[in-house]
A tleap script that builds the chain and sets N, CA, C and O, in Angstrom:
source leaprc.protein.ff14SB
mol = sequence {
  NMET ALA TRP ARG ARG ARG PHE THR GLU HIE
  PRO ALA SER VAL ASP GLU THR TYR GLY GLU
  HIE LEU ARG VAL ALA LEU HIE PHE SER GLY
  GLN LEU ALA VAL ALA SER ALA ALA ALA ALA
  VAL HIE ALA LEU ALA PRO TRP LEU CYS THR
  ARG SER ALA SER THR LYS VAL ALA GLN LEU
  ASN VAL GLU MET THR SER GLY ALA ARG ALA
  PRO LYS PRO ALA ALA GLY ASN VAL THR GLY
  SER PRO PRO PRO LEU ALA GLU ALA CSER
}
set mol.1.N position { 61.015 23.435 -4.176 }
set mol.1.CA position { 59.911 23.776 -3.293 }
set mol.1.C position { 58.840 24.569 -4.030 }
set mol.1.O position { 57.654 24.400 -3.745 }
set mol.2.N position { 59.225 25.430 -4.973 }
set mol.2.CA position { 58.254 26.234 -5.710 }
set mol.2.C position { 57.328 25.335 -6.527 }
set mol.2.O position { 56.143 25.633 -6.670 }
set mol.3.N position { 57.856 24.250 -7.058 }
set mol.3.CA position { 57.011 23.332 -7.838 }
set mol.3.C position { 55.973 22.664 -6.959 }
set mol.3.O position { 54.821 22.509 -7.366 }
set mol.4.N position { 56.359 22.272 -5.775 }
set mol.4.CA position { 55.402 21.641 -4.864 }
set mol.4.C position { 54.275 22.614 -4.534 }
set mol.4.O position { 53.109 22.221 -4.490 }
set mol.5.N position { 54.612 23.874 -4.305 }
set mol.5.CA position { 53.601 24.871 -3.973 }
set mol.5.C position { 52.601 25.038 -5.115 }
set mol.5.O position { 51.424 25.292 -4.859 }
set mol.6.N position { 53.035 24.904 -6.355 }
set mol.6.CA position { 52.120 25.002 -7.503 }
set mol.6.C position { 51.012 23.951 -7.415 }
set mol.6.O position { 49.888 24.199 -7.850 }
set mol.7.N position { 51.318 22.794 -6.862 }
set mol.7.CA position { 50.348 21.710 -6.769 }
set mol.7.C position { 49.535 21.735 -5.473 }
set mol.7.O position { 48.541 21.019 -5.361 }
set mol.8.N position { 49.934 22.532 -4.508 }
set mol.8.CA position { 49.254 22.508 -3.211 }
set mol.8.C position { 48.608 23.825 -2.807 }
set mol.8.O position { 47.700 23.826 -1.976 }
set mol.9.N position { 49.047 24.938 -3.365 }
set mol.9.CA position { 48.559 26.244 -2.925 }
set mol.9.C position { 47.048 26.411 -3.155 }
set mol.9.O position { 46.316 26.748 -2.224 }
set mol.10.N position { 46.584 26.179 -4.379 }
set mol.10.CA position { 45.144 26.334 -4.636 }
set mol.10.C position { 44.318 25.288 -3.887 }
set mol.10.O position { 43.340 25.664 -3.241 }
set mol.11.N position { 44.656 23.993 -3.937 }
set mol.11.CA position { 43.864 23.035 -3.155 }
set mol.11.C position { 43.769 23.432 -1.677 }
set mol.11.O position { 42.707 23.302 -1.069 }
set mol.12.N position { 44.856 23.908 -1.108 }
set mol.12.CA position { 44.829 24.327 0.299 }
set mol.12.C position { 43.889 25.514 0.499 }
set mol.12.O position { 43.288 25.653 1.564 }
set mol.13.N position { 43.760 26.362 -0.507 }
set mol.13.CA position { 42.896 27.541 -0.370 }
set mol.13.C position { 41.419 27.158 -0.314 }
set mol.13.O position { 40.593 27.947 0.144 }
set mol.14.N position { 41.083 25.960 -0.773 }
set mol.14.CA position { 39.702 25.469 -0.688 }
set mol.14.C position { 39.612 24.310 0.301 }
set mol.14.O position { 38.678 23.510 0.257 }
set mol.15.N position { 40.605 24.233 1.201 }
set mol.15.CA position { 40.648 23.249 2.284 }
set mol.15.C position { 40.634 21.812 1.772 }
set mol.15.O position { 39.909 20.967 2.297 }
set mol.16.N position { 41.437 21.541 0.745 }
set mol.16.CA position { 41.567 20.192 0.197 }
set mol.16.C position { 43.039 19.850 0.039 }
set mol.16.O position { 43.886 20.734 -0.089 }
set mol.17.N position { 43.329 18.560 0.049 }
set mol.17.CA position { 44.666 18.096 -0.316 }
set mol.17.C position { 44.721 18.057 -1.836 }
set mol.17.O position { 43.703 18.230 -2.506 }
set mol.18.N position { 45.912 17.831 -2.374 }
set mol.18.CA position { 46.032 17.707 -3.831 }
set mol.18.C position { 45.167 16.558 -4.343 }
set mol.18.O position { 44.469 16.710 -5.345 }
set mol.19.N position { 45.206 15.418 -3.668 }
set mol.19.CA position { 44.419 14.256 -4.093 }
set mol.19.C position { 42.920 14.511 -4.047 }
set mol.19.O position { 42.190 14.126 -4.959 }
set mol.20.N position { 42.460 15.169 -2.972 }
set mol.20.CA position { 41.034 15.499 -2.875 }
set mol.20.C position { 40.623 16.452 -3.996 }
set mol.20.O position { 39.575 16.281 -4.619 }
set mol.21.N position { 41.463 17.453 -4.241 }
set mol.21.CA position { 41.162 18.421 -5.287 }
set mol.21.C position { 41.153 17.749 -6.660 }
set mol.21.O position { 40.310 18.064 -7.500 }
set mol.22.N position { 42.073 16.840 -6.887 }
set mol.22.CA position { 42.114 16.104 -8.148 }
set mol.22.C position { 40.816 15.331 -8.355 }
set mol.22.O position { 40.231 15.374 -9.437 }
set mol.23.N position { 40.367 14.627 -7.324 }
set mol.23.CA position { 39.136 13.845 -7.409 }
set mol.23.C position { 37.934 14.740 -7.690 }
set mol.23.O position { 37.112 14.427 -8.550 }
set mol.24.N position { 37.832 15.836 -6.976 }
set mol.24.CA position { 36.699 16.750 -7.150 }
set mol.24.C position { 36.733 17.378 -8.548 }
set mol.24.O position { 35.706 17.447 -9.223 }
set mol.25.N position { 37.900 17.830 -8.975 }
set mol.25.CA position { 38.015 18.468 -10.290 }
set mol.25.C position { 37.694 17.485 -11.415 }
set mol.25.O position { 37.050 17.856 -12.396 }
set mol.26.N position { 38.137 16.237 -11.279 }
set mol.26.CA position { 37.805 15.231 -12.299 }
set mol.26.C position { 36.318 14.914 -12.304 }
set mol.26.O position { 35.740 14.673 -13.364 }
set mol.27.N position { 35.687 14.912 -11.123 }
set mol.27.CA position { 34.244 14.710 -11.035 }
set mol.27.C position { 33.521 15.814 -11.806 }
set mol.27.O position { 32.646 15.534 -12.625 }
set mol.28.N position { 33.891 17.069 -11.540 }
set mol.28.CA position { 33.247 18.185 -12.228 }
set mol.28.C position { 33.522 18.135 -13.727 }
set mol.28.O position { 32.632 18.424 -14.526 }
set mol.29.N position { 34.720 17.779 -14.111 }
set mol.29.CA position { 35.067 17.666 -15.522 }
set mol.29.C position { 34.189 16.635 -16.227 }
set mol.29.O position { 33.672 16.895 -17.314 }
set mol.30.N position { 34.022 15.478 -15.618 }
set mol.30.CA position { 33.172 14.436 -16.201 }
set mol.30.C position { 31.722 14.872 -16.316 }
set mol.30.O position { 31.069 14.630 -17.331 }
set mol.31.N position { 31.217 15.525 -15.256 }
set mol.31.CA position { 29.827 15.981 -15.282 }
set mol.31.C position { 29.622 17.084 -16.315 }
set mol.31.O position { 28.572 17.140 -16.955 }
set mol.32.N position { 30.607 17.959 -16.485 }
set mol.32.CA position { 30.517 18.989 -17.507 }
set mol.32.C position { 30.584 18.387 -18.908 }
set mol.32.O position { 29.965 18.908 -19.835 }
set mol.33.N position { 31.330 17.296 -19.069 }
set mol.33.CA position { 31.378 16.607 -20.369 }
set mol.33.C position { 30.001 16.038 -20.709 }
set mol.33.O position { 29.575 16.091 -21.863 }
set mol.34.N position { 29.306 15.495 -19.709 }
set mol.34.CA position { 27.950 14.984 -19.916 }
set mol.34.C position { 27.025 16.134 -20.327 }
set mol.34.O position { 26.244 15.997 -21.269 }
set mol.35.N position { 27.114 17.266 -19.624 }
set mol.35.CA position { 26.283 18.424 -19.963 }
set mol.35.C position { 26.611 18.935 -21.366 }
set mol.35.O position { 25.715 19.326 -22.114 }
set mol.36.N position { 27.874 18.930 -21.711 }
set mol.36.CA position { 28.303 19.370 -23.040 }
set mol.36.C position { 27.733 18.467 -24.130 }
set mol.36.O position { 27.279 18.952 -25.167 }
set mol.37.N position { 27.756 17.166 -23.901 }
set mol.37.CA position { 27.197 16.219 -24.870 }
set mol.37.C position { 25.696 16.450 -25.029 }
set mol.37.O position { 25.178 16.415 -26.146 }
set mol.38.N position { 24.997 16.685 -23.923 }
set mol.38.CA position { 23.559 16.949 -23.991 }
set mol.38.C position { 23.288 18.231 -24.770 }
set mol.38.O position { 22.342 18.288 -25.555 }
set mol.39.N position { 24.096 19.245 -24.564 }
set mol.39.CA position { 23.930 20.504 -25.294 }
set mol.39.C position { 24.189 20.305 -26.790 }
set mol.39.O position { 23.499 20.896 -27.621 }
set mol.40.N position { 25.170 19.486 -27.133 }
set mol.40.CA position { 25.455 19.205 -28.544 }
set mol.40.C position { 24.288 18.460 -29.197 }
set mol.40.O position { 23.903 18.768 -30.325 }
set mol.41.N position { 23.732 17.484 -28.488 }
set mol.41.CA position { 22.561 16.761 -29.006 }
set mol.41.C position { 21.415 17.744 -29.206 }
set mol.41.O position { 20.736 17.710 -30.232 }
set mol.42.N position { 21.204 18.608 -28.239 }
set mol.42.CA position { 20.124 19.599 -28.325 }
set mol.42.C position { 20.342 20.552 -29.499 }
set mol.42.O position { 19.386 20.950 -30.166 }
set mol.43.N position { 21.597 20.916 -29.749 }
set mol.43.CA position { 21.896 21.817 -30.869 }
set mol.43.C position { 21.491 21.187 -32.197 }
set mol.43.O position { 20.989 21.872 -33.089 }
set mol.44.N position { 21.710 19.880 -32.323 }
set mol.44.CA position { 21.384 19.172 -33.575 }
set mol.44.C position { 19.905 18.818 -33.662 }
set mol.44.O position { 19.329 18.829 -34.750 }
set mol.45.N position { 19.295 18.509 -32.542 }
set mol.45.CA position { 17.885 18.100 -32.497 }
set mol.45.C position { 17.230 18.840 -31.328 }
set mol.45.O position { 17.168 18.307 -30.220 }
set mol.46.N position { 16.745 20.052 -31.560 }
set mol.46.CA position { 16.245 20.916 -30.485 }
set mol.46.C position { 15.134 20.325 -29.628 }
set mol.46.O position { 14.894 20.813 -28.523 }
set mol.47.N position { 14.461 19.306 -30.096 }
set mol.47.CA position { 13.403 18.680 -29.306 }
set mol.47.C position { 13.961 17.672 -28.296 }
set mol.47.O position { 13.220 17.183 -27.442 }
set mol.48.N position { 15.237 17.361 -28.382 }
set mol.48.CA position { 15.879 16.437 -27.445 }
set mol.48.C position { 16.692 17.207 -26.405 }
set mol.48.O position { 17.189 18.300 -26.677 }
set mol.49.N position { 16.818 16.640 -25.245 }
set mol.49.CA position { 17.672 17.192 -24.169 }
set mol.49.C position { 17.369 18.674 -23.932 }
set mol.49.O position { 18.285 19.491 -23.836 }
set mol.50.N position { 16.106 19.008 -23.839 }
set mol.50.CA position { 15.719 20.416 -23.733 }
set mol.50.C position { 16.147 21.067 -22.424 }
set mol.50.O position { 16.301 22.287 -22.370 }
set mol.51.N position { 16.341 20.282 -21.373 }
set mol.51.CA position { 16.748 20.850 -20.083 }
set mol.51.C position { 17.951 20.126 -19.478 }
set mol.51.O position { 18.410 20.497 -18.398 }
set mol.52.N position { 18.453 19.130 -20.138 }
set mol.52.CA position { 19.519 18.298 -19.561 }
set mol.52.C position { 20.764 19.094 -19.183 }
set mol.52.O position { 21.245 18.985 -18.055 }
set mol.53.N position { 21.288 19.887 -20.103 }
set mol.53.CA position { 22.530 20.623 -19.826 }
set mol.53.C position { 22.317 21.664 -18.736 }
set mol.53.O position { 23.133 21.771 -17.821 }
set mol.54.N position { 21.228 22.438 -18.819 }
set mol.54.CA position { 21.006 23.489 -17.816 }
set mol.54.C position { 20.747 22.889 -16.436 }
set mol.54.O position { 21.179 23.451 -15.429 }
set mol.55.N position { 20.053 21.762 -16.377 }
set mol.55.CA position { 19.803 21.095 -15.094 }
set mol.55.C position { 21.120 20.617 -14.481 }
set mol.55.O position { 21.352 20.796 -13.285 }
set mol.56.N position { 21.976 20.014 -15.297 }
set mol.56.CA position { 23.268 19.516 -14.800 }
set mol.56.C position { 24.135 20.667 -14.306 }
set mol.56.O position { 24.755 20.559 -13.247 }
set mol.57.N position { 24.190 21.768 -15.054 }
set mol.57.CA position { 25.002 22.912 -14.646 }
set mol.57.C position { 24.464 23.495 -13.338 }
set mol.57.O position { 25.246 23.871 -12.465 }
set mol.58.N position { 23.153 23.572 -13.193 }
set mol.58.CA position { 22.560 24.074 -11.943 }
set mol.58.C position { 22.914 23.157 -10.776 }
set mol.58.O position { 23.226 23.637 -9.686 }
set mol.59.N position { 22.867 21.833 -10.994 }
set mol.59.CA position { 23.238 20.878 -9.946 }
set mol.59.C position { 24.697 21.058 -9.546 }
set mol.59.O position { 25.023 21.050 -8.359 }
set mol.60.N position { 25.577 21.220 -10.533 }
set mol.60.CA position { 26.999 21.401 -10.241 }
set mol.60.C position { 27.245 22.704 -9.492 }
set mol.60.O position { 28.101 22.757 -8.609 }
set mol.61.N position { 26.507 23.751 -9.833 }
set mol.61.CA position { 26.649 25.019 -9.127 }
set mol.61.C position { 26.299 24.852 -7.652 }
set mol.61.O position { 27.026 25.332 -6.782 }
set mol.62.N position { 25.191 24.176 -7.369 }
set mol.62.CA position { 24.806 23.940 -5.973 }
set mol.62.C position { 25.880 23.118 -5.272 }
set mol.62.O position { 26.268 23.426 -4.146 }
set mol.63.N position { 26.355 22.080 -5.933 }
set mol.63.CA position { 27.383 21.217 -5.335 }
set mol.63.C position { 28.659 21.998 -5.031 }
set mol.63.O position { 29.262 21.814 -3.974 }
set mol.64.N position { 29.068 22.861 -5.944 }
set mol.64.CA position { 30.319 23.585 -5.752 }
set mol.64.C position { 30.184 24.688 -4.711 }
set mol.64.O position { 31.120 24.925 -3.947 }
set mol.65.N position { 29.057 25.360 -4.665 }
set mol.65.CA position { 28.920 26.498 -3.765 }
set mol.65.C position { 28.370 26.145 -2.388 }
set mol.65.O position { 28.378 26.984 -1.488 }
set mol.66.N position { 27.893 24.915 -2.211 }
set mol.66.CA position { 27.325 24.532 -0.916 }
set mol.66.C position { 28.382 24.091 0.081 }
set mol.66.O position { 28.064 23.861 1.248 }
set mol.67.N position { 29.616 23.969 -0.346 }
set mol.67.CA position { 30.667 23.512 0.547 }
set mol.67.C position { 30.724 21.998 0.665 }
set mol.67.O position { 31.427 21.471 1.527 }
set mol.68.N position { 29.993 21.291 -0.191 }
set mol.68.CA position { 29.948 19.830 -0.133 }
set mol.68.C position { 30.882 19.215 -1.163 }
set mol.68.O position { 30.622 18.116 -1.651 }
set mol.69.N position { 31.947 19.893 -1.496 }
set mol.69.CA position { 32.823 19.416 -2.564 }
set mol.69.C position { 33.539 18.127 -2.202 }
set mol.69.O position { 33.534 17.175 -2.983 }
set mol.70.N position { 34.146 18.087 -1.041 }
set mol.70.CA position { 34.920 16.905 -0.670 }
set mol.70.C position { 34.730 16.628 0.804 }
set mol.70.O position { 35.526 17.083 1.626 }
set mol.71.N position { 33.682 15.885 1.156 }
set mol.71.CA position { 33.448 15.619 2.577 }
set mol.71.C position { 34.663 14.954 3.211 }
set mol.71.O position { 35.270 14.059 2.624 }
set mol.72.N position { 35.007 15.394 4.402 }
set mol.72.CA position { 36.166 14.846 5.108 }
set mol.72.C position { 35.702 14.197 6.395 }
set mol.72.O position { 34.743 14.660 7.013 }
set mol.73.N position { 36.374 13.125 6.811 }
set mol.73.CA position { 36.031 12.524 8.106 }
set mol.73.C position { 36.367 13.481 9.241 }
set mol.73.O position { 37.230 14.348 9.101 }
set mol.74.N position { 35.689 13.320 10.347 }
set mol.74.CA position { 35.966 14.133 11.530 }
set mol.74.C position { 37.390 13.886 11.995 }
set mol.74.O position { 37.952 12.820 11.740 }
set mol.75.N position { 37.970 14.849 12.666 }
set mol.75.CA position { 39.339 14.718 13.158 }
set mol.75.C position { 39.481 13.454 13.998 }
set mol.75.O position { 38.672 13.199 14.890 }
set mol.76.N position { 40.489 12.682 13.715 }
set mol.76.CA position { 40.735 11.455 14.460 }
set mol.76.C position { 39.878 10.288 14.001 }
set mol.76.O position { 40.020 9.184 14.525 }
set mol.77.N position { 39.005 10.500 13.051 }
set mol.77.CA position { 38.112 9.449 12.557 }
set mol.77.C position { 38.501 9.143 11.116 }
set mol.77.O position { 37.917 9.699 10.185 }
set mol.78.N position { 39.470 8.274 10.927 }
set mol.78.CA position { 39.991 8.000 9.604 }
set mol.78.C position { 39.081 7.145 8.740 }
set mol.78.O position { 39.295 7.062 7.530 }
set mol.79.N position { 38.079 6.510 9.317 }
set mol.79.CA position { 37.192 5.657 8.533 }
set mol.79.C position { 36.051 6.410 7.891 }
set mol.79.O position { 35.429 5.909 6.953 }
set mol.80.N position { 35.761 7.615 8.381 }
set mol.80.CA position { 34.645 8.375 7.868 }
set mol.80.C position { 33.325 7.972 8.512 }
set mol.80.O position { 32.279 8.523 8.168 }
set mol.81.N position { 33.356 7.018 9.443 }
set mol.81.CA position { 32.165 6.600 10.156 }
set mol.81.C position { 31.840 7.599 11.243 }
set mol.81.O position { 32.734 8.293 11.727 }
set mol.82.N position { 30.575 7.691 11.640 }
set mol.82.CA position { 30.262 8.614 12.727 }
set mol.82.C position { 30.939 8.168 14.019 }
set mol.82.O position { 31.149 6.975 14.238 }
set mol.83.N position { 31.276 9.124 14.864 }
set mol.83.CA position { 31.927 8.760 16.120 }
set mol.83.C position { 30.957 7.973 17.006 }
set mol.83.O position { 29.742 8.130 16.887 }
set mol.84.N position { 31.486 7.135 17.884 }
set mol.84.CA position { 30.600 6.360 18.774 }
set mol.84.C position { 29.857 7.302 19.721 }
set mol.84.O position { 30.375 8.354 20.097 }
set mol.85.N position { 28.660 6.920 20.095 }
set mol.85.CA position { 27.862 7.704 21.021 }
set mol.85.C position { 28.428 7.568 22.436 }
set mol.85.O position { 28.867 6.497 22.854 }
set mol.86.N position { 28.401 8.682 23.150 }
set mol.86.CA position { 28.874 8.646 24.537 }
set mol.86.C position { 27.817 7.956 25.394 }
set mol.86.O position { 26.618 8.153 25.197 }
set mol.87.N position { 28.271 7.152 26.339 }
set mol.87.CA position { 27.333 6.459 27.226 }
set mol.87.C position { 26.842 7.423 28.294 }
set mol.87.O position { 27.605 8.230 28.823 }
set mol.88.N position { 25.559 7.325 28.599 }
set mol.88.CA position { 24.984 8.165 29.663 }
set mol.88.C position { 25.428 7.618 31.012 }
set mol.88.O position { 25.507 6.403 31.196 }
set mol.89.N position { 25.720 8.513 31.961 }
set mol.89.CA position { 26.147 8.034 33.277 }
set mol.89.C position { 25.081 8.164 34.314 }
set mol.89.O position { 25.296 7.801 35.471 }
savepdb mol mol.pdb
quit
């Protein structure tokens, strides 16, 4: 049971399942790799990628802190589609 908690405790603290957290973390990892590559290019050729890395990091900061990390469907709505509109009586 302790091993299972290692994989679920932190994701639960940010209101995600293990799978959702894995997807989000891999997304951020890939985007940080892109920013890292841009920074490396800039280090070698300062006239290139002058704002690429800082722009990407700023975008990731907004994404992570805005609460938009892993959108979830509404309760009972497994498709992620908006719920049907109620008919007027």
